[in-house]
RODO-2510 file (C-alpha; in nm, 4 decimals, decimal comma):
residues 497
     n   res          X          Y          Z
     1     m    -0,0067     0,0177     0,0057
     2     i     0,1352     0,3429    -0,1155
     3     k     0,1221     0,5699     0,1956
     4     d     0,4678     0,7523     0,2070
     5     v     0,4996     1,0129    -0,0653
     6     c     0,7798     1,2145    -0,1768
     7     i     0,7712     1,5297    -0,4248
     8     i     1,0922     1,7320    -0,5501
     9     g     0,9729     2,1021    -0,6314
    10     a     0,7977     2,3826    -0,4245
    11     g     0,6302     2,5651    -0,7513
    12     f     0,2839     2,5034    -0,8278
    13     a     0,3427     2,1322    -0,9746
    14     g     0,5063     2,0348    -0,6175
    15     l     0,2337     2,2828    -0,3782
    16     t    -0,0616     2,1339    -0,6002
    17     s     0,0720     1,7440    -0,5513
    18     a     0,1143     1,7941    -0,1987
    19     r    -0,2235     1,9600    -0,1417
    20     v    -0,4185     1,7025    -0,2971
    21     f    -0,2157     1,4001    -0,1580
    22     s    -0,2533     1,5485     0,1862
    23     a    -0,6375     1,5662     0,1715
    24     l    -0,6372     1,2136     0,0599
    25     n    -0,4342     1,1318     0,3746
    26     y    -0,1089     1,0293     0,2413
    27     n     0,2315     1,1185     0,4143
    28     i     0,3819     1,4042     0,2362
    29     t     0,7547     1,4988     0,2259
    30     l     0,8686     1,8017     0,0176
    31     y     1,1920     1,8995    -0,0899
    32     e     1,2967     2,2303    -0,2328
    33     k     1,6152     2,3473    -0,2995
    34     e     1,5367     2,7442    -0,2543
    35     a     1,4947     2,9238     0,0544
    36     d     1,1257     3,0030    -0,0147
    37     v     0,8512     2,8032    -0,2105
    38     g     0,7524     2,9406    -0,5826
    39     g     0,9381     2,7680    -0,8207
    40     v     0,9998     3,0091    -1,1102
    41     w     0,8529     3,2700    -0,9065
    42     s     1,0886     3,2196    -0,6148
    43     a     1,3041     3,5722    -0,4868
    44     s     1,5769     3,4020    -0,6432
    45     r     1,4661     3,3628    -0,9840
    46     r     1,2311     3,6826    -1,0293
    47     y     1,4101     3,9539    -1,2574
    48     p     1,2863     4,3097    -1,3110
    49     g     0,9432     4,3838    -1,4476
    50     l     0,8354     3,9626    -1,4065
    51     t     0,4660     3,9526    -1,4357
    52     t     0,2302     3,6785    -1,4944
    53     q     0,0969     3,6157    -1,8861
    54     n    -0,2249     3,5000    -1,7324
    55     t    -0,4234     3,7301    -1,6105
    56     r    -0,5336     3,7161    -1,2362
    57     k    -0,8499     3,4987    -1,2458
    58     t    -0,7224     3,2642    -1,5124
    59     y    -0,3868     3,2015    -1,2772
    60     e    -0,5618     3,1058    -0,9602
    61     l    -0,6030     2,7348    -0,8250
    62     s    -0,9160     2,6099    -0,8259
    63     d    -0,9990     2,6030    -0,4706
    64     f    -0,7909     2,9133    -0,3744
    65     p    -0,8648     3,2630    -0,5071
    66     m    -0,6085     3,5060    -0,5521
    67     p    -0,6393     3,8387    -0,3366
    68     s    -0,8988     4,0445    -0,5187
    69     n    -0,6880     4,3567    -0,4392
    70     y    -0,3964     4,2140    -0,7185
    71     p    -0,3835     4,3868    -1,0668
    72     e    -0,5063     4,2115    -1,3482
    73     w    -0,1717     4,0979    -1,4242
    74     p    -0,0144     4,0077    -1,0700
    75     s     0,3679     4,0415    -1,0509
    76     g     0,6053     3,7987    -0,9604
    77     e     0,6255     3,8580    -0,6414
    78     q     0,2367     3,8410    -0,5673
    79     v     0,2535     3,5113    -0,7220
    80     q     0,5069     3,3919    -0,4810
    81     h     0,3578     3,5428    -0,2089
    82     y    -0,0056     3,4005    -0,3173
    83     m     0,1781     3,0537    -0,3301
    84     q     0,2832     3,0569    -0,0132
    85     s    -0,0462     3,1687     0,1416
    86     y    -0,2088     2,8452    -0,0267
    87     v     0,1049     2,6729     0,1424
    88     d     0,0025     2,8392     0,5039
    89     h    -0,4128     2,8028     0,4558
    90     f    -0,3690     2,4028     0,4117
    91     n    -0,1275     2,3600     0,6473
    92     l     0,1716     2,1998     0,4307
    93     n     0,4488     2,3975     0,5955
    94     d     0,5618     2,1146     0,8110
    95     n     0,5488     1,9037     0,5119
    96     i     0,7822     2,1213     0,3002
    97     h     1,1913     2,1118     0,3772
    98     l     1,3555     2,4370     0,1930
    99     n     1,7054     2,4438     0,1608
   100     t     1,7326     2,1249     0,0491
   101     k     1,8615     1,9798    -0,2394
   102     v     1,8008     1,6450    -0,3891
   103     v     2,1273     1,4603    -0,4387
   104     s     2,0289     1,1044    -0,5447
   105     t     1,7207     0,8519    -0,6152
   106     k     1,7415     0,5094    -0,6416
   107     y     1,4221     0,2650    -0,6971
   108     k     1,4866    -0,0561    -0,4648
   109     k     1,2587    -0,2992    -0,6268
   110     g     1,2710    -0,5877    -0,3358
   111     v     1,0940    -0,3519    -0,1105
   112     q     0,9216    -0,1218    -0,3601
   113     k     1,0545     0,2039    -0,1963
   114     w     1,2014     0,4866    -0,3550
   115     a     1,5732     0,5762    -0,1490
   116     v     1,6097     0,9733    -0,1731
   117     t     1,9355     1,1238    -0,0864
   118     v     1,8934     1,4894    -0,0119
   119     a     2,1531     1,7692     0,1056
   120     q     2,0309     1,9870     0,3539
   121     k     2,1403     2,3251     0,4497
   122     n     2,1286     2,3725     0,8389
   123     d     2,0925     2,7349     1,0174
   124     d     2,4453     2,7492     1,1199
   125     g     2,5279     2,7352     0,6974
   126     t     2,6740     2,3605     0,7227
   127     i     2,5159     2,0800     0,5051
   128     e     2,3918     1,7433     0,6319
   129     e     2,3067     1,4567     0,3854
   130     l     2,0394     1,2741     0,4621
   131     t     1,8503     0,9431     0,2774
   132     n     1,4918     0,8413     0,3550
   133     e     1,2679     0,6315     0,1951
   134     f     0,9036     0,6488     0,0293
   135     d     0,6388     0,4409    -0,1398
   136     y     0,6079     0,6643    -0,4347
   137     l     0,8089     0,9609    -0,5917
   138     i     0,6523     1,2816    -0,7698
   139     i     0,9091     1,4974    -0,9663
   140     g     0,7766     1,8563    -0,9514
   141     n     1,1064     2,0100    -1,0567
   142     g     0,9625     2,1650    -1,3479
   143     i     1,0346     2,2285    -1,7009
   144     f     1,2303     2,5713    -1,6244
   145     s     1,4633     2,4266    -1,3793
   146     v     1,8374     2,4629    -1,5340
   147     p     1,8952     2,8182    -1,7346
   148     s     2,0284     2,7842    -2,0720
   149     v     2,3088     3,0284    -2,1385
   150     p     2,4598     3,0420    -2,4802
   151     t     2,8660     3,0130    -2,4894
   152     y     2,9848     3,2612    -2,7489
   153     k     3,3080     3,3071    -2,9133
   154     g     3,5627     3,5206    -2,7124
   155     i     3,3681     3,5040    -2,3935
   156     d     3,6541     3,4819    -2,2432
   157     s     3,8251     3,7864    -2,3570
   158     f     3,4471     3,9409    -2,2174
   159     t     3,4751     3,8562    -1,9042
   160     e     3,8077     3,9360    -1,8590
   161     a     3,7506     4,2895    -1,9460
   162     g     3,4843     4,2910    -1,6588
   163     g     3,1793     4,2208    -1,8864
   164     m     2,9022     3,9944    -1,7270
   165     i     2,6656     3,7446    -1,8457
   166     c     2,3606     3,6250    -1,6960
   167     h     2,0322     3,4597    -1,7686
   168     t     1,7044     3,6268    -1,7098
   169     s     1,6394     3,4205    -1,4158
   170     e     1,9870     3,5175    -1,2724
   171     f     1,9291     3,8838    -1,3264
   172     t     1,7297     3,9538    -1,0204
   173     d     1,8852     4,3066    -0,9352
   174     k     1,8319     4,5800    -1,1578
   175     e     2,1018     4,8110    -1,0248
   176     k     2,3460     4,5601    -1,1864
   177     a     2,2551     4,7330    -1,5262
   178     r     2,3104     5,0947    -1,4114
   179     g     2,5191     5,2675    -1,6556
   180     k     2,6025     4,9996    -1,8134
   181     n     2,5805     4,9083    -2,2419
   182     v     2,3220     4,6137    -2,1954
   183     l     2,2243     4,3232    -2,4689
   184     v     1,9284     4,1531    -2,3897
   185     i     1,9343     3,8185    -2,5810
   186     g     1,5783     3,6673    -2,7207
   187     y     1,2563     3,8164    -2,7960
   188     g     1,0223     3,6374    -2,5544
   189     k     0,8238     3,7674    -2,2699
   190     s     1,1408     3,7522    -2,0189
   191     s     1,3835     3,9420    -2,2350
   192     c     1,1680     4,2212    -2,3476
   193     d     1,0469     4,2509    -1,9859
   194     v     1,3764     4,2941    -1,8641
   195     a     1,4885     4,5476    -2,1513
   196     n     1,1855     4,7484    -2,0527
   197     a     1,2688     4,7621    -1,7141
   198     i     1,5913     4,8408    -1,7494
   199     y     1,6436     5,1170    -2,0084
   200     d     1,5600     5,4018    -1,7982
   201     i     1,8785     5,3375    -1,6253
   202     t     2,1574     5,1964    -1,8495
   203     g     2,3873     5,3558    -2,0937
   204     s     2,2110     5,1843    -2,3858
   205     t     1,9887     4,8898    -2,4235
   206     h     1,9408     4,6815    -2,7178
   207     v     1,7480     4,3493    -2,7741
   208     v     1,9238     4,1084    -3,0062
   209     a     1,6428     3,8770    -3,1698
   210     r     1,7436     3,5720    -3,3686
   211     n     1,3840     3,5599    -3,4925
   212     l     1,1100     3,7903    -3,4613
   213     i     0,7781     3,6201    -3,3417
   214     w     0,3984     3,7441    -3,3195
   215     k     0,3214     3,9577    -2,9865
   216     i    -0,0373     4,0231    -2,8006
   217     p    -0,1048     4,3102    -2,6252
   218     k    -0,3031     4,2784    -2,3353
   219     l    -0,5886     4,4500    -2,4696
   220     i    -0,6988     4,3998    -2,8291
   221     a    -0,7663     4,7134    -3,0193
   222     n    -0,7226     4,8645    -2,6862
   223     k    -1,0461     4,7344    -2,5407
   224     l    -1,0704     4,3632    -2,5319
   225     n    -0,8860     4,1396    -2,2778
   226     y    -0,6899     3,8981    -2,4600
   227     k    -0,7899     3,6470    -2,2443
   228     h    -1,1434     3,6270    -2,4247
   229     l    -0,9384     3,5435    -2,7475
   230     f    -0,6672     3,3109    -2,6526
   231     l    -0,7385     3,1655    -2,2987
   232     s    -1,0908     2,9883    -2,4205
   233     r    -1,2016     2,6336    -2,5858
   234     m    -1,2964     2,8355    -2,8804
   235     s    -0,9205     2,9790    -2,9557
   236     e    -0,7975     2,6507    -2,8745
   237     a    -1,0265     2,5025    -3,1532
   238     l    -0,8503     2,7433    -3,3939
   239     f    -0,5067     2,5388    -3,3793
   240     r    -0,5311     2,1899    -3,5068
   241     y    -0,4611     1,9156    -3,2453
   242     i    -0,3430     1,5637    -3,2741
   243     h    -0,7202     1,4513    -3,3160
   244     l    -0,9887     1,6153    -3,4570
   245     r    -1,3294     1,5963    -3,2930
   246     g    -1,6562     1,7943    -3,2990
   247     v    -1,6024     2,1660    -3,3293
   248     d    -1,2257     2,1035    -3,3764
   249     k    -1,2945     1,8900    -3,6635
   250     f    -1,5509     2,1016    -3,8260
   251     f    -1,2746     2,4098    -3,8376
   252     h    -1,0378     2,2018    -3,9686
   253     t    -1,2253     2,0992    -4,2535
   254     v    -1,5135     2,2625    -4,4032
   255     g    -1,4961     2,5450    -4,1644
   256     n    -1,1271     2,6179    -4,2324
   257     p    -1,2069     2,9432    -4,4170
   258     i    -1,3879     3,0423    -4,1071
   259     r    -1,1034     2,9680    -3,8862
   260     k    -0,8381     3,1193    -4,1261
   261     s    -1,0927     3,4614    -4,1603
   262     m    -1,1084     3,4521    -3,7810
   263     l    -0,6765     3,4455    -3,7221
   264     s    -0,6386     3,7093    -4,0078
   265     s    -0,8520     3,9476    -3,8397
   266     v    -0,7159     3,9252    -3,5179
   267     e    -0,3854     3,9635    -3,7252
   268     f    -0,4683     4,2636    -3,8995
   269     i    -0,5638     4,4134    -3,5617
   270     v    -0,2586     4,3736    -3,3999
   271     e    -0,0250     4,4729    -3,6444
   272     r    -0,2226     4,7831    -3,6648
   273     q    -0,1937     4,8298    -3,3078
   274     l     0,1163     4,7741    -3,2391
   275     g     0,2735     4,9237    -3,5746
   276     l     0,5046     4,6238    -3,6420
   277     s     0,5075     4,7111    -4,0220
   278     r     0,5984     5,0408    -3,9571
   279     l     0,8792     4,9428    -3,7495
   280     g     1,0264     4,6591    -3,9171
   281     l     0,9052     4,4471    -3,6880
   282     h     0,6435     4,2321    -3,8484
   283     p     0,7391     3,8636    -3,7823
   284     n     0,6614     3,7811    -4,1746
   285     k     0,4379     3,4733    -4,0598
   286     p     0,1290     3,3990    -4,0092
   287     l    -0,0436     3,4857    -3,6210
   288     e    -0,0924     3,1033    -3,6506
   289     s     0,2616     3,0291    -3,5715
   290     i     0,2187     3,1395    -3,1806
   291     a     0,0741     2,7788    -3,1697
   292     r     0,4585     2,6656    -3,1810
   293     s     0,5542     2,7994    -2,8763
   294     t     0,3654     3,0206    -2,6794
   295     v     0,1726     3,3690    -2,6855
   296     s     0,3892     3,6098    -2,5705
   297     l     0,2299     3,9043    -2,4509
   298     v     0,3552     4,2972    -2,4905
   299     s     0,5677     4,4285    -2,2461
   300     d     0,3903     4,7523    -2,1206
   301     n     0,5069     5,0467    -2,3441
   302     f     0,7610     4,8218    -2,5169
   303     y     0,6895     4,9148    -2,9011
   304     q     0,6734     5,2733    -2,7897
   305     n     1,0166     5,2422    -2,6380
   306     i     1,1421     5,1192    -2,9441
   307     e     1,0016     5,3964    -3,1374
   308     e     1,1260     5,6599    -2,9269
   309     g     1,4849     5,5067    -2,9345
   310     n     1,4782     5,4042    -2,5588
   311     i     1,5397     5,0628    -2,6455
   312     g     1,7107     4,9152    -2,9599
   313     i     1,6558     4,6239    -3,1413
   314     k     1,8888     4,3896    -3,3445
   315     k     1,6623     4,2007    -3,5456
   316     n     1,7280     3,8199    -3,7412
   317     t     2,0860     3,8513    -3,5739
   318     v     2,2692     3,6930    -3,2954
   319     i     2,6085     3,7404    -3,1192
   320     k     2,8691     3,6147    -3,3424
   321     e     3,1796     3,7131    -3,1412
   322     l     3,2588     3,8847    -2,7930
   323     s     3,6022     4,1046    -2,7997
   324     g     3,6696     4,2896    -2,4690
   325     r     3,3851     4,4963    -2,4301
   326     q     3,2124     4,4231    -2,7930
   327     a     2,9837     4,2183    -2,9725
   328     t     3,0217     4,1538    -3,3288
   329     l     2,6413     4,0490    -3,4542
   330     s     2,6280     3,7892    -3,7570
   331     n     2,4315     4,1179    -3,9362
   332     g     2,8096     4,2925    -3,9306
   333     d     2,7016     4,5736    -3,6515
   334     v     2,9323     4,6251    -3,3529
   335     v     2,8066     4,7085    -3,0541
   336     p     2,9623     4,7960    -2,7185
   337     v     2,8614     4,5807    -2,4464
   338     d     2,9296     4,5623    -2,0642
   339     l     2,6303     4,3316    -1,9288
   340     i     2,4584     4,0403    -2,1687
   341     v     2,1310     3,8765    -2,0109
   342     c     1,9936     3,5944    -2,1924
   343     g     1,6730     3,5093    -2,2157
   344     t     1,7499     3,1551    -2,3977
   345     g     1,5167     2,9192    -2,2515
   346     w     1,5824     2,6216    -2,0358
   347     k     1,7246     2,3109    -2,0082
   348     q     1,4845     1,9846    -1,8976
   349     v     1,7156     1,8061    -1,6705
   350     c     1,6540     1,5282    -1,3646
   351     p     2,0391     1,5460    -1,2313
   352     f     1,9145     1,3544    -0,9130
   353     l     1,8091     1,0113    -1,1339
   354     d     1,9991     0,7340    -1,1738
   355     e     2,1157     0,6559    -1,5361
   356     e     1,9042     0,3403    -1,5607
   357     t     1,5834     0,5070    -1,4804
   358     l     1,6516     0,8285    -1,6943
   359     a     1,7024     0,6011    -1,9768
   360     k     1,3402     0,4695    -1,9320
   361     v     1,2021     0,7975    -1,8749
   362     t     1,4035     0,9800    -2,1651
   363     d     1,4601     0,8672    -2,5273
   364     e     1,7961     0,9532    -2,7252
   365     e     1,7075     1,3070    -2,8314
   366     g     1,6412     1,3539    -2,4423
   367     n     1,2468     1,4194    -2,4631
   368     f     1,0760     1,2709    -2,2078
   369     r     0,8328     0,9764    -2,2792
   370     l     0,5546     1,0423    -2,0252
   371     y     0,2427     0,8884    -2,0617
   372     r    -0,0451     1,1600    -2,0355
   373     s     0,2671     1,3872    -1,9664
   374     m     0,2824     1,2217    -1,6484
   375     l     0,3817     0,8613    -1,5993
   376     p     0,7247     0,6959    -1,7611
   377     v     0,6021     0,3853    -1,9166
   378     g     0,7003     0,0666    -1,7575
   379     v     0,8962     0,2753    -1,4393
   380     e     0,6734     0,1671    -1,0915
   381     r     0,5831     0,4173    -0,8492
   382     l     0,7175     0,7442    -1,0311
   383     a     0,5338     1,0313    -1,2052
   384     f     0,6008     1,3853    -1,3109
   385     n     0,3906     1,6594    -1,2726
   386     g     0,4319     1,9944    -1,3859
   387     y     0,6080     1,8444    -1,7385
   388     n     0,3022     2,0228    -1,9678
   389     s     0,4159     2,3933    -2,0085
   390     s     0,0838     2,5531    -2,0991
   391     f    -0,1508     2,8483    -2,0781
   392     f    -0,2653     2,7132    -1,7346
   393     s     0,0344     2,5939    -1,6303
   394     q    -0,1212     2,5756    -1,2349
   395     l    -0,4214     2,4264    -1,3066
   396     n    -0,2791     2,1384    -1,5329
   397     c    -0,0399     2,0839    -1,2534
   398     e    -0,3638     2,0697    -1,0053
   399     i    -0,5799     1,8443    -1,2455
   400     g    -0,2219     1,6403    -1,2895
   401     a    -0,2232     1,6165    -0,9381
   402     l    -0,5520     1,4813    -0,9113
   403     w    -0,5311     1,2102    -1,1845
   404     l    -0,2051     1,0540    -1,0412
   405     a    -0,3767     1,0641    -0,6748
   406     d    -0,6846     0,8828    -0,8611
   407     y    -0,4868     0,6307    -1,0600
   408     i    -0,2601     0,5523    -0,7395
   409     n    -0,5992     0,4567    -0,5565
   410     g    -0,7303     0,2610    -0,8058
   411     g    -0,9765     0,4725    -0,9616
   412     f    -0,8531     0,3978    -1,3469
   413     s    -0,6696     0,1760    -1,5469
   414     l    -0,3658     0,2578    -1,7679
   415     p    -0,3819     0,1005    -2,1185
   416     s    -0,1089    -0,2022    -2,1809
   417     e     0,2360    -0,0540    -2,2220
   418     l     0,2222    -0,1345    -2,5646
   419     e    -0,0242     0,0907    -2,6166
   420     q     0,1154     0,3568    -2,4078
   421     n     0,4122     0,3701    -2,5885
   422     k     0,2376     0,3799    -2,9346
   423     i     0,0410     0,6920    -2,7642
   424     v     0,3553     0,8558    -2,6469
   425     d     0,5313     0,7974    -2,9693
   426     e     0,2251     1,0048    -3,1841
   427     r     0,2242     1,2457    -2,9593
   428     l     0,6238     1,3186    -2,9712
   429     a     0,5973     1,2918    -3,3334
   430     w     0,2854     1,5569    -3,3394
   431     m     0,4553     1,7928    -3,0834
   432     e     0,7996     1,7538    -3,3280
   433     q     0,5958     1,8430    -3,6456
   434     r     0,4092     2,1387    -3,5239
   435     t     0,6425     2,3278    -3,3088
   436     d     0,9386     2,2707    -3,5705
   437     g     1,1043     2,0612    -3,2441
   438     k     1,0437     2,3563    -3,0275
   439     h     0,8828     2,1275    -2,7775
   440     s     1,0874     2,1506    -2,4533
   441     k     1,1705     1,7738    -2,4655
   442     g     0,8240     1,6712    -2,5162
   443     t     0,6779     1,8866    -2,2461
   444     n     0,5057     2,1316    -2,4415
   445     i     0,1480     2,1017    -2,4657
   446     i     0,0632     2,4629    -2,5871
   447     p    -0,1738     2,5914    -2,6869
   448     f    -0,3948     2,3029    -2,5612
   449     s    -0,4544     2,3193    -2,1969
   450     i    -0,7795     2,2747    -2,2116
   451     h    -0,7674     1,9524    -2,4203
   452     h    -0,5067     1,8145    -2,1883
   453     i    -0,7957     1,8678    -1,8625
   454     d    -1,0321     1,7357    -2,0411
   455     e    -0,8091     1,3826    -2,1295
   456     l    -0,7082     1,3686    -1,7600
   457     l    -1,0628     1,4168    -1,6170
   458     g    -1,1673     1,1894    -1,8879
   459     d    -0,9767     0,9372    -1,7712
   460     m    -1,1234     0,9543    -1,3948
   461     k    -1,4660     1,0334    -1,5315
   462     m    -1,5108     1,3477    -1,3666
   463     n    -1,5242     1,5825    -1,6391
   464     i    -1,7082     1,9083    -1,5855
   465     g    -2,0542     1,9519    -1,7372
   466     r    -2,1333     2,0350    -2,0670
   467     f    -2,3093     2,3686    -2,0080
   468     t    -1,9798     2,4485    -1,8415
   469     r    -1,7698     2,3590    -2,1211
   470     f    -2,0272     2,5561    -2,3201
   471     k    -1,9653     2,8900    -2,1659
   472     q    -1,5678     2,7852    -2,1672
   473     w    -1,6358     2,8424    -2,5794
   474     l    -1,7190     3,2165    -2,4851
   475     g    -1,4893     3,3475    -2,2779
   476     a    -1,1734     3,2625    -2,0690
   477     l    -1,1603     2,9657    -1,8573
   478     n    -1,2106     3,0240    -1,5161
   479     p    -1,0467     2,7498    -1,2931
   480     e    -1,2970     2,7516    -1,0088
   481     v    -1,5125     2,5538    -1,2031
   482     y    -1,2815     2,2537    -1,1110
   483     s    -1,2869     2,3017    -0,7350
   484     k    -1,5188     2,0257    -0,6723
   485     i    -1,2863     1,7509    -0,8305
   486     l    -1,0546     1,7169    -0,5063
   487     p    -1,3900     1,6637    -0,2709
   488     r    -1,5281     1,3988    -0,5006
   489     l    -1,2031     1,2333    -0,4630
   490     q    -1,2270     1,2349    -0,0918
   491     k    -1,5582     1,1002    -0,0783
   492     k    -1,4458     0,8627    -0,3187
   493     y    -1,2021     0,7075    -0,1023
   494     q    -1,2550     0,8409     0,2380
   495     n    -1,2595     0,4548     0,3852
   496     q    -0,9671     0,3387     0,1822
   497     q    -0,6993     0,5282     0,3643
***
């Protein structure tokens, strides 16, 4: 019988797993290497200007609303405070061990236990290594766990001359940019947020963008909140899912002209609103291409700052070489630089897994082979939560925890391992094709967050009603409608724990 559960990571995946399993009377131990809960929202990783992409109501957990005095797009600090309040409200503090890094894990098949070794930092600064055994292991360390920073030619010359380079998640102090010539690498939200937050104190600020992508205003045509267009069932139906059914099938067959017209209308409005052609920043690809990675919201006044010369942009180029405090770009431009801030993505790694387990969890390309983005095929008593980057990451984590708890309690059965592998193969091939390989090692489900939730709740036979699903076609998803799932599970298993 599974009773003792170990969880790695105190982001949304770890905290929702702790909440769900604790509510079902499991013994929970959660290890977090940082000094606070929050994951990507931790104080150790918050760059200047960090806010949510989601609006406040759409970024809540189902049974714990954000404070009503939070703004429409909460700051990183506010999200972290919200997550700590969640821990406090559900009495999880005693289950969470902060400043504790998981060093190694090993499954002991004979006793069906996971041996988890951690390095715990004590109050006096000493490190103590401890090993404990658990019936089940849930990995919730996140797909944004290890920053990816390029290695540029001439980097030694740059750093020897006093230059500094870091990832956006490591750039937590705005003052480090004061008076400096700064190159911000990348054109995603984090890069543009940082450039927008520091230009007023730097000597110069330039964004170096390998590729231009579509960016979406918070208010379409300065009136309509983007959530109603991009965080609903209707928006997901506009992009081709792996299997087409119902309205999805209509939009991608006989209704394709309607679908294209809808996307073209939004594209036209966004282009005019942001002045992309006038600024020479039109991506020159259809708006539909946002389905390959993510919707990137426009940082407040970002394009205005470009137009006014506060932020420079070097488009369709990369750093070719560094020489002292100068950077030569692949387009031939030479620019002064003292600080490089890289919004260049992340590596998906689990350094605490032994080689045998890691080989079962990933393929030769490093893709995570997870059934329902949760379970590695044929690996006993191990699950991943949060390995499903989406528009509703917090809700996908919560529903994932509910699905996993129901599965562990015997609420439903999985297909055969042969069928699971077939489904995983099909999904990875589809993700590779539709994202041009930018699927975060098989963990990116954008923009199909609601589809994924439907699949998990479908397995559990606990999906929300048709009328509620219909309302999600007409406007943004409200996580609160899923708040009754956990009480249903508690009632289902009240005599089993």
